[in-house]
C-alpha positions in Angstrom: -5.6 -0.6 -0.6 -8.0 2.1 0.5 -7.3 5.8 0.9 -6.5 5.5 4.6 -4.1 2.7 4.1 -2.3 4.6 1.3 -2.0 7.7 3.5 -0.6 5.6 6.3 1.8 3.9 4.0 3.0 7.3 2.7 3.3 8.6 6.3 5.2 5.4 7.2 7.7 6.1 4.3 8.2 9.6 5.7 8.7 8.3 9.3 11.0 5.6 7.9 13.1 8.3 6.2 13.4 10.2 9.5 14.3 6.9 11.3 17.2 6.6 8.8 18.3 10.1 9.5 18.3 9.4 13.3 20.2 6.1 12.8 22.9 7.6 10.4 23.4 10.8 12.3 23.4 9.3 15.7 26.0 6.7 14.8 28.2 9.4 13.2 28.0 11.7 16.2 25.7 14.5 15.3 22.2 15.6 15.8 19.4 14.3 13.6 18.1 17.8 13.5 21.3 19.4 12.2 20.6 20.7 8.8 19.5 19.2 5.5 20.2 15.7 4.2 23.5 15.1 2.4 25.2 12.3 0.5 27.5 10.4 3.0 30.1 9.9 0.3 30.5 13.3 -1.5 28.9 15.4 1.3 26.7 17.4 -1.2 23.3 18.4 0.0 20.4 16.4 -1.4 17.8 18.4 -3.3 14.2 18.1 -2.1 13.2 16.2 -5.3 16.0 13.7 -4.6 14.9 13.2 -1.0 11.4 11.8 -1.5 11.2 8.5 0.5 11.5 5.4 -1.7 10.5 7.2 -5.0 13.8 9.1 -5.2 15.8 6.0 -4.5 14.1 4.2 -7.4 14.2 7.2 -9.8 18.0 7.6 -9.2 18.6 3.9 -9.6 19.9 3.7 -6.0 22.8 6.1 -6.7 23.7 9.7 -5.7 22.9 12.2 -8.4 26.2 14.0 -7.8 28.9 11.4 -7.3 27.1 8.3 -8.8 28.0 6.1 -5.8 25.5 3.6 -4.5 23.0 4.7 -1.8 22.8 2.1 1.0 19.8 -0.3 0.9 19.2 0.8 4.5 17.2 3.7 3.2 14.5 1.9 1.1 14.4 -1.1 3.5 13.7 1.0 6.6 11.2 3.2 4.7 9.3 0.1 3.4 9.4 -1.6 6.7 7.9 1.5 8.4 5.3 2.1 5.7 4.2 -1.5 6.0 4.2 -1.3 9.8 1.7 1.6 9.8 -0.6 -0.2 7.4 -0.4 -3.4 9.5 -1.0 -1.4 12.7 -4.1 0.1 11.2 -5.6 -3.0 9.5 -4.6 -5.7 11.9 -4.5 -3.5 15.0 -8.2 -2.6 14.7 -8.9 -6.3 15.3 -6.2 -6.8 18.0 -6.6 -3.7 20.2 -9.4 -4.9 22.4 -9.0 -3.2 25.8 -12.4 -1.8 26.2 -11.8 0.4 29.3 -11.1 4.1 28.8 -8.5 5.5 28.3 -6.9 2.3 27.0 -9.0 2.3 23.9 -6.7 5.2 22.8 -3.5 4.3 24.8 -3.2 0.7 23.6 -2.9 1.5 19.9 -0.6 4.4 20.6 1.6 2.2 22.8 1.9 -0.5 20.1 2.7 2.1 17.4 5.5 3.6 19.5 6.9 0.1 20.3 6.8 -0.8 16.6 8.6 2.3 15.6 11.1 1.8 18.3 11.8 -1.7 17.0 12.2 -0.4 13.5 14.7 2.1 14.9 16.6 -0.7 16.6 16.5 -2.7 13.4 18.2 0.2 11.5 20.9 0.5 14.1 21.5 -3.2 14.4 21.4 -4.3 10.8 23.7 -1.6 9.4 25.9 -0.7 12.3 25.7 -3.6 14.7 24.7 -1.5 17.7 21.7 -1.3 20.0 21.8 2.2 21.6 21.0 2.1 25.3 18.8 5.2 25.0 16.5 3.3 22.5 16.4 0.0 24.5 16.0 1.9 27.8 13.2 4.1 26.3 11.3 1.0 25.0 11.8 -0.8 28.4 10.6 2.3 30.3 7.5 2.8 28.2 6.6 -0.9 28.4 7.1 -0.9 32.2 4.9 2.2 32.7 2.3 0.7 30.4 2.2 -2.7 32.1 2.2 -1.1 35.6 -0.8 1.1 34.6 -2.7 -1.9 33.3 -2.0 -3.8 36.6 -2.9 -0.7 38.7 -6.3 -0.4 37.0 -7.0 -4.1 37.3 -7.2 -4.6 33.6 -4.4 -7.1 33.6 -2.6 -8.9 36.4 
């Protein structure tokens, strides 16, 4: 794995960690931007060194440093899924993104990255809480509709 892929994987782990925050906090009724991360069991704030995506989970043996209870597998699974998604998007996407007309050379990869991240977000909601929030499904549907209509309007695709 080259430097670009390693950087994308690391960035994907960070994005995956944020996706986990969005899923957990949305389901439990508060803002994803409301303060620092905390253990859902003992409610103690998580120190920065215990909040490094994937690495902290492994270093702590999948348990909270304070209360010793297990940390949900949701966290490393979503982080790994997102890290791999970004690497796949970069490696495979360079071969698959073939719309030659401007501005779609830039829009198409961005569109597929947003859709992929939205699907990871839906995976987190569905696997662990059994819900598919309307705002996520509606956003993905709206983005896709605008994208497809713009392709049709420019004559790139019918």
